[in-house]
Steps between C-alpha positions, in 0.01 A plus 500: 500500500122449556296550190361847456138544517308630199448882450131443547517313840766751610259790404204345691731467809604874478135619460394298807793647701409842392126458601634370851731800550248747393256371751767512777632843403237727336758774437659282240168392331505764227867434426452130474205556278696701272801274493324155521128473503433738212695267255393179322837329508836508657687661208268797486530550872881469467508751212288745708730481801832520312394770264392718795837439664730583208293768327612880547369839419600470136423128432156429639390177657254424221782503247712271707210271558451463121854375481444240769167393345661441160781309643294278706258429204771422255745326748285318758824336628563829682182437705606147585842629606335753731288230671815287545696797650204568748475133594879484560482798741219339696689171524849650585428805722380408851352846543248446226206261511268626216516624146329834544785692667743372247291658217413834652803569727814297415741725296730216413209314337375818333848607376550162339178522309583857383832348370301232309315770311822688434653175374196432278534852351879448443438178305243664291762768399332772701818571677434868604176398669673203672766750635234722625346212694839411629544859626167509677572170654828629645331815624182350650642175646879552516535191280720556186481217237605545146210420272710246306570293814324167493318387808308183551187416699471416875743776591489680816659837570499522879478863621645574164647851576821555308490200257697567185498256209698571182426474128618143424417336846292197510289377802344172456171364658471466877761749622500717814681826510514719806554864519808705381606209270683597188543284188745731316791514274866549584577811296426651153515191304235431233308193418395218724628631838255426784425203721292200431306384801370147469189348645465453884755759597465722793709832510535669845459864572775723361681246290675636193537245214714649217586398151379226257512232758263217595345439831417126472167339569399469865794714634491761768690841516548623851399866608754761410712274274682621190497220234748528226520140379242238408342302770447127448159348547386429849760696680508781760731789460575787717751773559702772322593367255253211535625152568325164527432418867265203468181378346143603556291265722230479235465463126326843449649771726254747347220323681664453843642851515746388769736795541749344735784374285679371795245224533589403142854502591449254782264291301774447241732316740 
């Protein structure tokens, strides 16, 4: 993975992009001013955007913004993770060539940052508030992540709709997850019961990964698969139930985003 840029350089790039877009499309000028140009750094801009997204008639945006501002001040690693997430999207998604649309439009990116706040609140023992944020995340973005779930940085939720991640799930750094993916349990069991997704993994759309199993580093899960057993590192699995069909053609499938598992099967011969 390329090194992530600093939050300061990232912010300068976004402000420049906002100025260029505003000059090309005057109807967006006031919107971009409110979301970007009116702020002195990336985290206050992000806080403003997210708080206005997840607030409702009872919980006003200013109250949600105070939660984000506190979290970013006391845990700056959350800001660094957001920068890494945005950079990952620009690097991996051929439809994206700049940071600004990721910040203001991409619900996968936004949902992940809302989860980071919910997780922060959960770790602080403010579990009712964390569950409120989870609920709003699900309602607004159609992404349902338990606040206790651990998610690394450089993570991309592509399209994002329908992603479900359970309480004891772990998603390490540099992972790509497409829409309708479930990292779930297998029943009503208690304790550690959800998948552990290691670095470099790509999970195709609609895949269901169930139980306290491990998806090894640099592996790939094909679209629509149901994974019930651990996947070794650097393997491609597909099917219902999922079976090994080959090896990815690169060390980090999360970066290549290659969806055709048949190419992996041919490459393993």
